[in-house]
MOPAC internal coordinates of N, CA, C and O (Angstrom, degrees):
PM7 1SCF
backbone

  N    0.0000 0     0.00 0     0.00 0    0    0    0
  C    1.4382 1     0.00 0     0.00 0    1    0    0
  C    1.5347 1   108.48 1     0.00 0    2    1    0
  O    1.2310 1   120.94 1   -16.99 1    3    2    1
  N    1.3163 1   115.80 1   163.01 1    3    2    1
  C    1.4570 1   121.18 1  -177.98 1    5    3    2
  C    1.5246 1   112.58 1   -59.60 1    6    5    3
  O    1.2310 1   120.63 1   147.64 1    7    6    5
  N    1.3450 1   116.39 1   -32.36 1    7    6    5
  C    1.4622 1   119.45 1  -177.26 1    9    7    6
  C    1.5276 1   113.33 1   -90.47 1   10    9    7
  O    1.2310 1   119.88 1  -174.48 1   11   10    9
  N    1.3281 1   117.84 1     5.52 1   11   10    9
  C    1.4517 1   121.32 1   177.11 1   13   11   10
  C    1.5106 1   114.90 1    89.16 1   14   13   11
  O    1.2310 1   119.61 1   179.70 1   15   14   13
  N    1.3236 1   118.35 1    -0.30 1   15   14   13
  C    1.4590 1   119.63 1   179.98 1   17   15   14
  C    1.5289 1   110.58 1   -76.17 1   18   17   15
  O    1.2310 1   121.14 1   -21.98 1   19   18   17
  N    1.3179 1   115.42 1   158.02 1   19   18   17
  C    1.4596 1   122.30 1   179.97 1   21   19   18
  C    1.5217 1   108.85 1  -111.07 1   22   21   19
  O    1.2310 1   120.54 1   -28.31 1   23   22   21
  N    1.3218 1   116.58 1   151.69 1   23   22   21
  C    1.4515 1   119.51 1   179.49 1   25   23   22
  C    1.5105 1   112.23 1  -142.08 1   26   25   23
  O    1.2310 1   121.71 1   -23.43 1   27   26   25
  N    1.3374 1   114.34 1   156.57 1   27   26   25
  C    1.4574 1   122.10 1   177.49 1   29   27   26
  C    1.5218 1   107.16 1  -133.09 1   30   29   27
  O    1.2310 1   120.62 1   -40.78 1   31   30   29
  N    1.3205 1   116.42 1   139.22 1   31   30   29
  C    1.4626 1   122.39 1   175.12 1   33   31   30
  C    1.5168 1   107.55 1  -123.12 1   34   33   31
  O    1.2310 1   120.37 1   -51.71 1   35   34   33
  N    1.3315 1   116.90 1   128.29 1   35   34   33
  C    1.4563 1   121.86 1   179.33 1   37   35   34
  C    1.5225 1   107.55 1  -125.15 1   38   37   35
  O    1.2310 1   121.23 1   -47.87 1   39   38   37
  N    1.3387 1   115.24 1   132.13 1   39   38   37
  C    1.4612 1   119.91 1   177.47 1   41   39   38
  C    1.5233 1   108.39 1  -137.92 1   42   41   39
  O    1.2310 1   121.11 1   -60.99 1   43   42   41
  N    1.3236 1   115.49 1   119.01 1   43   42   41
  C    1.4579 1   121.33 1   179.32 1   45   43   42
  C    1.5200 1   107.23 1  -114.95 1   46   45   43
  O    1.2310 1   120.88 1   -61.89 1   47   46   45
  N    1.3151 1   115.91 1   118.11 1   47   46   45
  C    1.4610 1   119.57 1  -176.60 1   49   47   46
  C    1.5275 1   113.32 1  -116.27 1   50   49   47
  O    1.2310 1   120.04 1   176.41 1   51   50   49
  N    1.3126 1   117.54 1    -3.59 1   51   50   49
  C    1.4664 1   120.55 1  -175.74 1   53   51   50
  C    1.5257 1   112.20 1   -93.91 1   54   53   51
  O    1.2310 1   120.67 1  -142.55 1   55   54   53
  N    1.3241 1   116.32 1    37.45 1   55   54   53
  C    1.4598 1   120.09 1   178.09 1   57   55   54
  C    1.5277 1   109.00 1  -140.14 1   58   57   55
  O    1.2310 1   120.80 1    -9.46 1   59   58   57
  N    1.3257 1   116.08 1   170.54 1   59   58   57
  C    1.4720 1   119.85 1   178.41 1   61   59   58
  C    1.5191 1   111.60 1   -67.37 1   62   61   59
  O    1.2310 1   120.45 1   151.55 1   63   62   61
  N    1.3203 1   116.74 1   -28.45 1   63   62   61
  C    1.4634 1   120.22 1   178.21 1   65   63   62
  C    1.5293 1   108.77 1  -121.80 1   66   65   63
  O    1.2310 1   120.60 1   -88.15 1   67   66   65
  N    1.3361 1   116.45 1    91.85 1   67   66   65
  C    1.4697 1   119.63 1  -178.76 1   69   67   66
  C    1.5314 1   111.84 1   -55.46 1   70   69   67
  O    1.2310 1   120.87 1   -31.39 1   71   70   69
  N    1.3150 1   115.95 1   148.61 1   71   70   69
  C    1.4606 1   122.15 1  -178.18 1   73   71   70
  C    1.5148 1   108.85 1  -120.48 1   74   73   71
  O    1.2310 1   120.75 1   -50.38 1   75   74   73
  N    1.3232 1   116.17 1   129.62 1   75   74   73
  C    1.4544 1   122.18 1   175.72 1   77   75   74
  C    1.5234 1   106.58 1  -128.60 1   78   77   75
  O    1.2310 1   120.67 1   -51.57 1   79   78   77
  N    1.3388 1   116.33 1   128.43 1   79   78   77
  C    1.4577 1   120.83 1  -175.40 1   81   79   78
  C    1.5237 1   110.02 1  -145.70 1   82   81   79
  O    1.2310 1   120.70 1   -46.45 1   83   82   81
  N    1.3197 1   116.26 1   133.55 1   83   82   81
  C    1.4590 1   122.51 1   172.59 1   85   83   82
  C    1.5229 1   106.78 1  -118.30 1   86   85   83
  O    1.2310 1   120.37 1   -38.59 1   87   86   85
  N    1.3120 1   116.89 1   141.41 1   87   86   85
  C    1.4670 1   120.86 1   174.81 1   89   87   86
  C    1.5150 1   108.30 1  -140.28 1   90   89   87
  O    1.2310 1   120.93 1   -55.90 1   91   90   89
  N    1.3403 1   115.82 1   124.10 1   91   90   89
  C    1.4534 1   122.37 1   178.23 1   93   91   90
  C    1.5235 1   108.46 1  -117.89 1   94   93   91
  O    1.2310 1   120.85 1   -48.10 1   95   94   93
  N    1.3275 1   115.98 1   131.90 1   95   94   93
  C    1.4571 1   121.71 1  -177.38 1   97   95   94
  C    1.5263 1   108.47 1  -116.16 1   98   97   95
  O    1.2310 1   120.93 1   -53.63 1   99   98   97
  N    1.3206 1   115.83 1   126.37 1   99   98   97
  C    1.4546 1   121.56 1   178.81 1  101   99   98
  C    1.5166 1   110.84 1  -130.81 1  102  101   99
  O    1.2310 1   120.57 1     4.52 1  103  102  101
  N    1.3202 1   116.52 1  -175.48 1  103  102  101
  C    1.4631 1   121.43 1  -178.22 1  105  103  102
  C    1.5195 1   112.94 1   -69.21 1  106  105  103
  O    1.2310 1   119.96 1   153.07 1  107  106  105
  N    1.3286 1   117.68 1   -26.93 1  107  106  105
  C    1.4645 1   120.81 1  -176.26 1  109  107  106
  C    1.5237 1   113.07 1  -100.31 1  110  109  107
  O    1.2310 1   120.28 1  -177.98 1  111  110  109
  N    1.3220 1   117.08 1     2.02 1  111  110  109
  C    1.4528 1   119.62 1   178.57 1  113  111  110
  C    1.5143 1   112.67 1   148.14 1  114  113  111
  O    1.2310 1   121.56 1    13.59 1  115  114  113
  N    1.3314 1   114.62 1  -166.41 1  115  114  113
  C    1.4620 1   122.44 1  -177.54 1  117  115  114
  C    1.5155 1   109.00 1  -127.43 1  118  117  115
  O    1.2310 1   121.06 1   -42.24 1  119  118  117
  N    1.3248 1   115.57 1   137.76 1  119  118  117
  C    1.4514 1   121.50 1   176.50 1  121  119  118
  C    1.5220 1   107.83 1  -116.51 1  122  121  119
  O    1.2310 1   120.71 1   -52.44 1  123  122  121
  N    1.3285 1   116.24 1   127.56 1  123  122  121
  C    1.4571 1   120.75 1   179.58 1  125  123  122
  C    1.5233 1   108.90 1  -123.28 1  126  125  123
  O    1.2310 1   120.62 1   -45.69 1  127  126  125
  N    1.3224 1   116.42 1   134.31 1  127  126  125
  C    1.4580 1   123.16 1   177.66 1  129  127  126
  C    1.5166 1   107.14 1  -122.77 1  130  129  127
  O    1.2310 1   120.81 1   -53.80 1  131  130  129
  N    1.3282 1   116.06 1   126.20 1  131  130  129
  C    1.4554 1   120.42 1  -175.62 1  133  131  130
  C    1.5221 1   109.98 1  -133.61 1  134  133  131
  O    1.2310 1   121.32 1   -50.04 1  135  134  133
  N    1.3312 1   115.08 1   129.96 1  135  134  133
  C    1.4568 1   119.80 1   178.11 1  137  135  134
  C    1.5223 1   108.57 1   -77.96 1  138  137  135
  O    1.2310 1   120.47 1   -42.21 1  139  138  137
  N    1.3374 1   116.70 1   137.79 1  139  138  137
  C    1.4536 1   119.64 1   179.66 1  141  139  138
  C    1.5106 1   112.41 1  -175.62 1  142  141  139
  O    1.2310 1   120.95 1    24.54 1  143  142  141
  N    1.3251 1   115.79 1  -155.46 1  143  142  141
  C    1.4624 1   123.45 1  -178.15 1  145  143  142
  C    1.5122 1   110.20 1  -127.77 1  146  145  143
  O    1.2310 1   121.02 1   -32.49 1  147  146  145
  N    1.3214 1   115.66 1   147.51 1  147  146  145
  C    1.4617 1   120.91 1   172.30 1  149  147  146
  C    1.5240 1   107.01 1  -149.02 1  150  149  147
  O    1.2310 1   121.09 1   -53.12 1  151  150  149
  N    1.3069 1   115.52 1   126.88 1  151  150  149
  C    1.4677 1   121.40 1  -179.47 1  153  151  150
  C    1.5272 1   111.85 1    53.21 1  154  153  151
  O    1.2310 1   120.55 1  -142.10 1  155  154  153
  N    1.3352 1   116.55 1    37.90 1  155  154  153
  C    1.4565 1   121.25 1   177.62 1  157  155  154
  C    1.5152 1   115.28 1    79.25 1  158  157  155
  O    1.2310 1   120.06 1  -176.10 1  159  158  157
  N    1.3455 1   117.49 1     3.90 1  159  158  157
  C    1.4590 1   120.80 1   179.52 1  161  159  158
  C    1.5260 1   109.64 1  -109.14 1  162  161  159
  O    1.2310 1   121.30 1   -41.40 1  163  162  161
  N    1.3292 1   115.12 1   138.60 1  163  162  161
  C    1.4622 1   120.48 1   175.30 1  165  163  162
  C    1.5244 1   108.65 1   -82.66 1  166  165  163
  O    1.2310 1   120.65 1   -36.57 1  167  166  165
  N    1.3321 1   116.37 1   143.43 1  167  166  165
  C    1.4569 1   119.42 1   178.71 1  169  167  166
  C    1.5122 1   111.60 1   176.84 1  170  169  167
  O    1.2310 1   121.58 1    24.09 1  171  170  169
  N    1.3108 1   114.57 1  -155.91 1  171  170  169
  C    1.4650 1   121.46 1  -178.06 1  173  171  170
  C    1.5226 1   109.95 1  -123.02 1  174  173  171
  O    1.2310 1   120.88 1   -47.35 1  175  174  173
  N    1.3317 1   115.93 1   132.65 1  175  174  173
  C    1.4536 1   121.73 1   170.67 1  177  175  174
  C    1.5281 1   106.94 1   -96.79 1  178  177  175
  O    1.2310 1   120.91 1   -52.47 1  179  178  177
  N    1.3169 1   115.87 1   127.53 1  179  178  177
  C    1.4566 1   122.13 1   179.35 1  181  179  178
  C    1.5248 1   107.20 1  -111.79 1  182  181  179
  O    1.2310 1   120.51 1   -54.37 1  183  182  181
  N    1.3161 1   116.63 1   125.63 1  183  182  181
  C    1.4687 1   121.26 1   179.47 1  185  183  182
  C    1.5211 1   108.42 1  -122.55 1  186  185  183
  O    1.2310 1   121.10 1   -50.95 1  187  186  185
  N    1.3200 1   115.49 1   129.05 1  187  186  185
  C    1.4582 1   122.16 1   176.37 1  189  187  186
  C    1.5184 1   108.21 1  -109.21 1  190  189  187
  O    1.2310 1   120.97 1   -61.14 1  191  190  189
  N    1.3289 1   115.76 1   118.86 1  191  190  189
  C    1.4647 1   122.47 1   174.97 1  193  191  190
  C    1.5264 1   106.13 1  -103.55 1  194  193  191
  O    1.2310 1   119.97 1   -66.72 1  195  194  193
  N    1.3225 1   117.66 1   113.28 1  195  194  193
  C    1.4577 1   120.65 1  -177.76 1  197  195  194
  C    1.5274 1   110.85 1   -83.96 1  198  197  195
  O    1.2310 1   120.85 1   -17.22 1  199  198  197
  N    1.3112 1   115.98 1   162.78 1  199  198  197
  C    1.4673 1   121.68 1  -177.47 1  201  199  198
  C    1.5263 1   111.87 1   -62.43 1  202  201  199
  O    1.2310 1   119.88 1   156.22 1  203  202  201
  N    1.3388 1   117.84 1   -23.78 1  203  202  201
  C    1.4694 1   120.15 1  -179.28 1  205  203  202
  C    1.5345 1   112.74 1   -88.65 1  206  205  203
  O    1.2310 1   119.94 1  -169.11 1  207  206  205
  N    1.3471 1   117.72 1    10.89 1  207  206  205
  C    1.4561 1   121.25 1   175.02 1  209  207  206
  C    1.5175 1   115.25 1    91.04 1  210  209  207
  O    1.2310 1   119.64 1   178.49 1  211  210  209
  N    1.3108 1   118.30 1    -1.51 1  211  210  209
  C    1.4645 1   121.52 1   178.30 1  213  211  210
  C    1.5259 1   109.97 1   -83.01 1  214  213  211
  O    1.2310 1   120.42 1   -17.66 1  215  214  213
  N    1.3285 1   116.81 1   162.34 1  215  214  213
  C    1.4603 1   119.90 1   175.01 1  217  215  214
  C    1.5248 1   109.85 1  -144.54 1  218  217  215
  O    1.2310 1   121.45 1   -29.96 1  219  218  217
  N    1.3284 1   114.82 1   150.04 1  219  218  217
  C    1.4633 1   122.64 1   176.37 1  221  219  218
  C    1.5193 1   106.39 1  -135.33 1  222  221  219
  O    1.2310 1   120.61 1   -32.24 1  223  222  221
  N    1.3263 1   116.45 1   147.76 1  223  222  221
  C    1.4603 1   118.05 1   177.40 1  225  223  222
  C    1.5256 1   110.38 1  -136.91 1  226  225  223
  O    1.2310 1   121.56 1   -28.74 1  227  226  225
  N    1.3268 1   114.62 1   151.26 1  227  226  225
  C    1.4489 1   123.53 1   179.46 1  229  227  226
  C    1.5225 1   108.09 1  -137.70 1  230  229  227
  O    1.2310 1   120.59 1   -27.67 1  231  230  229
  N    1.3271 1   116.48 1   152.33 1  231  230  229
  C    1.4606 1   120.73 1   175.08 1  233  231  230
  C    1.5231 1   108.44 1  -120.30 1  234  233  231
  O    1.2310 1   121.14 1   -48.32 1  235  234  233
  N    1.3257 1   115.43 1   131.68 1  235  234  233
  C    1.4618 1   121.90 1   179.07 1  237  235  234
  C    1.5248 1   108.76 1  -121.19 1  238  237  235
  O    1.2310 1   120.08 1   -69.85 1  239  238  237
  N    1.3493 1   117.45 1   110.15 1  239  238  237
  C    1.4635 1   118.48 1   177.61 1  241  239  238
  C    1.5270 1   110.27 1   -65.90 1  242  241  239
  O    1.2310 1   121.05 1   -27.52 1  243  242  241
  N    1.3370 1   115.59 1   152.48 1  243  242  241
  C    1.4593 1   119.82 1   178.72 1  245  243  242
  C    1.5230 1   109.67 1   -57.84 1  246  245  243
  O    1.2310 1   120.74 1   -46.42 1  247  246  245
  N    1.3078 1   116.20 1   133.58 1  247  246  245
  C    1.4636 1   120.36 1   172.90 1  249  247  246
  C    1.5145 1   109.66 1  -115.70 1  250  249  247
  O    1.2310 1   120.65 1   161.96 1  251  250  249
  N    1.3135 1   116.36 1   -18.04 1  251  250  249
  C    1.4521 1   121.55 1   171.66 1  253  251  250
  C    1.5073 1   115.99 1    70.99 1  254  253  251
  O    1.2310 1   122.38 1     5.75 1  255  254  253
  N    1.3040 1   113.04 1  -174.25 1  255  254  253
  C    1.4590 1   122.06 1  -176.49 1  257  255  254
  C    1.5217 1   110.91 1   -66.34 1  258  257  255
  O    1.2310 1   120.10 1   150.31 1  259  258  257
  N    1.3319 1   117.42 1   -29.69 1  259  258  257
  C    1.4685 1   120.54 1  -178.13 1  261  259  258
  C    1.5200 1   111.15 1   -57.46 1  262  261  259
  O    1.2310 1   120.04 1   134.00 1  263  262  261
  N    1.3293 1   117.52 1   -46.00 1  263  262  261
  C    1.4692 1   120.61 1   179.95 1  265  263  262
  C    1.5240 1   111.61 1   -66.42 1  266  265  263
  O    1.2310 1   120.12 1   140.37 1  267  266  265
  N    1.3336 1   117.39 1   -39.63 1  267  266  265
  C    1.4647 1   120.26 1   177.70 1  269  267  266
  C    1.5234 1   110.47 1   -63.06 1  270  269  267
  O    1.2310 1   120.70 1   138.01 1  271  270  269
  N    1.3257 1   116.26 1   -41.99 1  271  270  269
  C    1.4632 1   120.87 1   179.63 1  273  271  270
  C    1.5222 1   111.14 1   -65.56 1  274  273  271
  O    1.2310 1   120.00 1   139.65 1  275  274  273
  N    1.3417 1   117.61 1   -40.35 1  275  274  273
  C    1.4721 1   121.05 1   176.48 1  277  275  274
  C    1.5266 1   110.64 1   -59.09 1  278  277  275
  O    1.2310 1   120.20 1   134.46 1  279  278  277
  N    1.3289 1   117.21 1   -45.54 1  279  278  277
  C    1.4663 1   121.17 1   179.64 1  281  279  278
  C    1.5238 1   110.99 1   -63.15 1  282  281  279
  O    1.2310 1   120.56 1   135.73 1  283  282  281
  N    1.3285 1   116.53 1   -44.27 1  283  282  281
  C    1.4648 1   121.91 1   179.20 1  285  283  282
  C    1.5281 1   110.75 1   -60.24 1  286  285  283
  O    1.2310 1   120.33 1   130.71 1  287  286  285
  N    1.3314 1   116.97 1   -49.29 1  287  286  285
  C    1.4660 1   120.56 1  -178.83 1  289  287  286
  C    1.5260 1   111.48 1   -66.29 1  290  289  287
  O    1.2310 1   120.12 1   143.19 1  291  290  289
  N    1.3186 1   117.38 1   -36.81 1  291  290  289
  C    1.4664 1   121.03 1   176.95 1  293  291  290
  C    1.5267 1   110.46 1   -62.76 1  294  293  291
  O    1.2310 1   120.43 1   134.87 1  295  294  293
  N    1.3229 1   116.78 1   -45.13 1  295  294  293
  C    1.4666 1   120.30 1   179.26 1  297  295  294
  C    1.5253 1   111.40 1   -62.66 1  298  297  295
  O    1.2310 1   120.30 1   138.77 1  299  298  297
  N    1.3143 1   117.03 1   -41.23 1  299  298  297
  C    1.4651 1   119.90 1   178.74 1  301  299  298
  C    1.5247 1   109.82 1   -63.12 1  302  301  299
  O    1.2310 1   120.43 1   134.83 1  303  302  301
  N    1.3343 1   116.78 1   -45.17 1  303  302  301
  C    1.4676 1   120.71 1  -179.56 1  305  303  302
  C    1.5167 1   111.66 1   -62.33 1  306  305  303
  O    1.2310 1   120.34 1   131.78 1  307  306  305
  N    1.3358 1   116.96 1   -48.22 1  307  306  305
  C    1.4634 1   120.56 1  -178.38 1  309  307  306
  C    1.5263 1   111.77 1   -66.83 1  310  309  307
  O    1.2310 1   120.19 1   141.38 1  311  310  309
  N    1.3223 1   117.24 1   -38.62 1  311  310  309
  C    1.4606 1   120.68 1   179.20 1  313  311  310
  C    1.5253 1   110.95 1   -66.35 1  314  313  311
  O    1.2310 1   120.30 1   143.70 1  315  314  313
  N    1.3445 1   117.04 1   -36.30 1  315  314  313
  C    1.4632 1   119.10 1  -179.65 1  317  315  314
  C    1.5244 1   112.05 1   -70.95 1  318  317  315
  O    1.2310 1   119.94 1   156.24 1  319  318  317
  N    1.3410 1   117.71 1   -23.76 1  319  318  317
  C    1.4640 1   121.27 1   177.81 1  321  319  318
  C    1.5231 1   111.92 1   -74.88 1  322  321  319
  O    1.2310 1   120.52 1   151.71 1  323  322  321
  N    1.3396 1   116.61 1   -28.29 1  323  322  321
  C    1.4717 1   121.23 1  -179.54 1  325  323  322
  C    1.5196 1   108.21 1  -101.48 1  326  325  323
  O    1.2310 1   120.90 1   -89.34 1  327  326  325
  N    1.2968 1   115.88 1    90.66 1  327  326  325
  C    1.4655 1   121.69 1  -174.99 1  329  327  326
  C    1.5370 1   112.74 1   -67.83 1  330  329  327
  O    1.2310 1   120.25 1   162.68 1  331  330  329
  N    1.3426 1   117.14 1   -17.32 1  331  330  329
  C    1.4643 1   119.93 1  -177.30 1  333  331  330
  C    1.5342 1   112.84 1   -81.85 1  334  333  331
  O    1.2310 1   119.98 1   178.77 1  335  334  333
  N    1.3228 1   117.64 1    -1.23 1  335  334  333
  C    1.4635 1   120.88 1   177.75 1  337  335  334
  C    1.5158 1   113.88 1    79.31 1  338  337  335
  O    1.2310 1   120.06 1  -164.52 1  339  338  337
  N    1.3355 1   117.50 1    15.48 1  339  338  337
  C    1.4642 1   120.14 1  -176.26 1  341  339  338
  C    1.5240 1   113.55 1   -83.10 1  342  341  339
  O    1.2310 1   119.24 1   168.28 1  343  342  341
  N    1.3280 1   119.06 1   -11.72 1  343  342  341
  C    1.4559 1   120.92 1  -179.11 1  345  343  342
  C    1.5314 1   110.17 1   -77.50 1  346  345  343
  O    1.2310 1   120.65 1   -51.77 1  347  346  345
  N    1.3278 1   116.37 1   128.23 1  347  346  345
  C    1.4632 1   122.12 1   178.21 1  349  347  346
  C    1.5295 1   109.06 1   -96.53 1  350  349  347
  O    1.2310 1   120.64 1   -64.93 1  351  350  349
  N    1.3136 1   116.39 1   115.07 1  351  350  349
  C    1.4678 1   120.06 1   179.50 1  353  351  350
  C    1.5210 1   110.44 1   -77.04 1  354  353  351
  O    1.2310 1   121.07 1   -16.15 1  355  354  353
  N    1.3177 1   115.55 1   163.85 1  355  354  353
  C    1.4600 1   121.99 1   175.88 1  357  355  354
  C    1.5259 1   108.31 1   -55.63 1  358  357  355
  O    1.2310 1   119.43 1   -61.16 1  359  358  357
  N    1.3455 1   118.68 1   118.84 1  359  358  357
  C    1.4783 1   121.49 1  -175.35 1  361  359  358
  C    1.5298 1   113.98 1   -56.87 1  362  361  359
  O    1.2310 1   120.13 1   149.86 1  363  362  361
  N    1.3315 1   117.36 1   -30.14 1  363  362  361
  C    1.4667 1   119.49 1  -178.63 1  365  363  362
  C    1.5255 1   112.67 1   -70.83 1  366  365  363
  O    1.2310 1   120.05 1   171.04 1  367  366  365
  N    1.3282 1   117.51 1    -8.96 1  367  366  365
  C    1.4618 1   120.84 1   179.69 1  369  367  366
  C    1.5286 1   112.62 1   -94.72 1  370  369  367
  O    1.2310 1   120.13 1  -175.81 1  371  370  369
  N    1.3231 1   117.36 1     4.19 1  371  370  369
  C    1.4652 1   119.78 1  -178.15 1  373  371  370
  C    1.5199 1   111.11 1   -71.90 1  374  373  371
  O    1.2310 1   120.97 1   -23.13 1  375  374  373
  N    1.3201 1   115.76 1   156.87 1  375  374  373
  C    1.4623 1   119.84 1   178.08 1  377  375  374
  C    1.5296 1   111.05 1   -64.61 1  378  377  375
  O    1.2310 1   119.96 1   151.04 1  379  378  377
  N    1.3435 1   117.68 1   -28.96 1  379  378  377
  C    1.4680 1   120.39 1   178.56 1  381  379  378
  C    1.5290 1   109.91 1   -66.19 1  382  381  379
  O    1.2310 1   120.29 1   136.76 1  383  382  381
  N    1.3301 1   117.06 1   -43.24 1  383  382  381
  C    1.4709 1   119.67 1   178.37 1  385  383  382
  C    1.5235 1   110.50 1   -64.97 1  386  385  383
  O    1.2310 1   120.18 1   141.71 1  387  386  385
  N    1.3265 1   117.26 1   -38.29 1  387  386  385
  C    1.4561 1   120.61 1   176.28 1  389  387  386
  C    1.5174 1   111.51 1   -62.17 1  390  389  387
  O    1.2310 1   120.66 1   137.85 1  391  390  389
  N    1.3320 1   116.34 1   -42.15 1  391  390  389
  C    1.4671 1   120.82 1   178.89 1  393  391  390
  C    1.5292 1   110.50 1   -66.40 1  394  393  391
  O    1.2310 1   120.12 1   143.38 1  395  394  393
  N    1.3319 1   117.37 1   -36.62 1  395  394  393
  C    1.4723 1   120.24 1   176.90 1  397  395  394
  C    1.5241 1   110.75 1   -64.57 1  398  397  395
  O    1.2310 1   120.60 1   138.50 1  399  398  397
  N    1.3417 1   116.46 1   -41.50 1  399  398  397
  C    1.4660 1   120.35 1   177.16 1  401  399  398
  C    1.5261 1   110.41 1   -58.50 1  402  401  399
  O    1.2310 1   120.84 1   134.15 1  403  402  401
  N    1.3345 1   116.01 1   -45.85 1  403  402  401
  C    1.4625 1   120.60 1  -179.79 1  405  403  402
  C    1.5312 1   110.20 1   -63.73 1  406  405  403
  O    1.2310 1   119.94 1   141.53 1  407  406  405
  N    1.3353 1   117.73 1   -38.47 1  407  406  405
  C    1.4703 1   120.98 1   179.59 1  409  407  406
  C    1.5268 1   110.93 1   -64.17 1  410  409  407
  O    1.2310 1   120.16 1   140.71 1  411  410  409
  N    1.3342 1   117.30 1   -39.29 1  411  410  409
  C    1.4673 1   120.52 1   177.48 1  413  411  410
  C    1.5222 1   110.20 1   -65.94 1  414  413  411
  O    1.2310 1   120.37 1   134.69 1  415  414  413
  N    1.3253 1   116.90 1   -45.31 1  415  414  413
  C    1.4649 1   120.25 1   178.50 1  417  415  414
  C    1.5280 1   111.36 1   -61.70 1  418  417  415
  O    1.2310 1   120.53 1   139.55 1  419  418  417
  N    1.3152 1   116.60 1   -40.45 1  419  418  417
  C    1.4662 1   121.30 1   178.16 1  421  419  418
  C    1.5325 1   110.49 1   -60.93 1  422  421  419
  O    1.2310 1   120.41 1   135.55 1  423  422  421
  N    1.3284 1   116.82 1   -44.45 1  423  422  421
  C    1.4701 1   120.76 1   178.98 1  425  423  422
  C    1.5273 1   110.73 1   -64.65 1  426  425  423
  O    1.2310 1   120.16 1   142.14 1  427  426  425
  N    1.3435 1   117.31 1   -37.86 1  427  426  425
  C    1.4595 1   120.83 1   178.29 1  429  427  426
  C    1.5324 1   110.62 1   -62.82 1  430  429  427
  O    1.2310 1   120.57 1   134.28 1  431  430  429
  N    1.3170 1   116.51 1   -45.72 1  431  430  429
  C    1.4620 1   120.57 1   179.73 1  433  431  430
  C    1.5266 1   111.37 1   -64.89 1  434  433  431
  O    1.2310 1   120.80 1   138.65 1  435  434  433
  N    1.3246 1   116.08 1   -41.35 1  435  434  433
  C    1.4745 1   119.99 1   179.16 1  437  435  434
  C    1.5276 1   110.43 1   -64.16 1  438  437  435
  O    1.2310 1   120.24 1   139.92 1  439  438  437
  N    1.3370 1   117.15 1   -40.08 1  439  438  437
  C    1.4628 1   120.98 1   177.67 1  441  439  438
  C    1.5236 1   110.69 1   -62.34 1  442  441  439
  O    1.2310 1   120.64 1   137.07 1  443  442  441
  N    1.3322 1   116.37 1   -42.93 1  443  442  441
  C    1.4597 1   120.01 1   177.86 1  445  443  442
  C    1.5208 1   112.34 1   -62.38 1  446  445  443
  O    1.2310 1   121.24 1   141.20 1  447  446  445
  N    1.3288 1   115.24 1   -38.80 1  447  446  445
  C    1.4640 1   120.11 1   178.77 1  449  447  446
  C    1.5251 1   110.94 1   -64.72 1  450  449  447
  O    1.2310 1   120.71 1   151.60 1  451  450  449
  N    1.3360 1   116.25 1   -28.40 1  451  450  449
  C    1.4692 1   121.36 1  -178.67 1  453  451  450
  C    1.5280 1   111.92 1  -102.13 1  454  453  451
  O    1.2310 1   120.41 1  -149.18 1  455  454  453
  N    1.3157 1   116.82 1    30.82 1  455  454  453
  C    1.4681 1   122.64 1   175.49 1  457  455  454
  C    1.5293 1   113.25 1    60.05 1  458  457  455
  O    1.2310 1   119.97 1  -143.05 1  459  458  457
  N    1.3399 1   117.66 1    36.95 1  459  458  457
  C    1.4558 1   121.92 1   176.74 1  461  459  458
  C    1.5121 1   115.90 1    85.91 1  462  461  459
  O    1.2310 1   120.21 1  -167.82 1  463  462  461
  N    1.3317 1   117.21 1    12.18 1  463  462  461
  C    1.4662 1   120.11 1   179.29 1  465  463  462
  C    1.5240 1   110.21 1   -63.97 1  466  465  463
  O    1.2310 1   120.12 1   -35.27 1  467  466  465
  N    1.3321 1   117.38 1   144.73 1  467  466  465
  C    1.4654 1   120.36 1   177.20 1  469  467  466
  C    1.5416 1   110.54 1   -62.26 1  470  469  467
  O    1.2310 1   120.70 1   -44.56 1  471  470  469
  N    1.3145 1   116.28 1   135.44 1  471  470  469
  C    1.4636 1   123.24 1   179.40 1  473  471  470
  C    1.5238 1   108.07 1  -129.07 1  474  473  471
  O    1.2310 1   120.22 1   -47.62 1  475  474  473
  N    1.3014 1   117.18 1   132.38 1  475  474  473
  C    1.4674 1   120.65 1   176.30 1  477  475  474
  C    1.5209 1   109.40 1   -79.06 1  478  477  475
  O    1.2310 1   121.21 1   -40.73 1  479  478  477
  N    1.3305 1   115.30 1   139.27 1  479  478  477
  C    1.4640 1   121.08 1   176.24 1  481  479  478
  C    1.5135 1   107.72 1   -79.07 1  482  481  479
  O    1.2310 1   120.71 1   -44.92 1  483  482  481
  N    1.3225 1   116.24 1   135.08 1  483  482  481
  C    1.4655 1   121.08 1  -179.91 1  485  483  482
  C    1.5248 1   110.46 1   -62.15 1  486  485  483
  O    1.2310 1   120.98 1   -45.48 1  487  486  485
  N    1.3335 1   115.74 1   134.52 1  487  486  485
  C    1.4620 1   121.15 1   175.76 1  489  487  486
  C    1.5231 1   109.81 1   -77.14 1  490  489  487
  O    1.2310 1   121.00 1   -39.77 1  491  490  489
  N    1.3137 1   115.69 1   140.23 1  491  490  489
  C    1.4640 1   120.40 1   179.12 1  493  491  490
  C    1.5129 1   110.70 1  -114.58 1  494  493  491
  O    1.2310 1   120.10 1   180.00 1  495  494  493

C-alpha cells in the first residue's frame, strides 16, 4: 500500500460456510475485517488491534449496492444544485478511491497467480 502497510486476503469457498477475511498490518496496529453473522444478520466484523495491545470491534450489517447507489445519486443531485462547486461529495466516491480499489484488487489477483507471493499495490 502507499503508506507501507501490508495486507492479507483469505477467501474459502469450498465449505458450507464460506470465509472471507482481510487483515492489514501497519505501524499503529492491525485491522481485520471478517465476513460473518451476528444476531442473525449477515455482515462484517471489524476488529482493530492497537500497537499497545488493546482491541476494539464493530459489526456492520450488509447494506449492499443499494446504499452505495443512494449515496452516489444523492451526491450527484446535491452537487448539481450548487453550481459554484462548493458541495463536498463523499470522499470515498472519488475516482482516485475507485482507482485505489482497482489497484488493490489487481495486486490480489497477481498474488494469487503467483501462488500467494507478496505483491506491492501500485501507487496512485
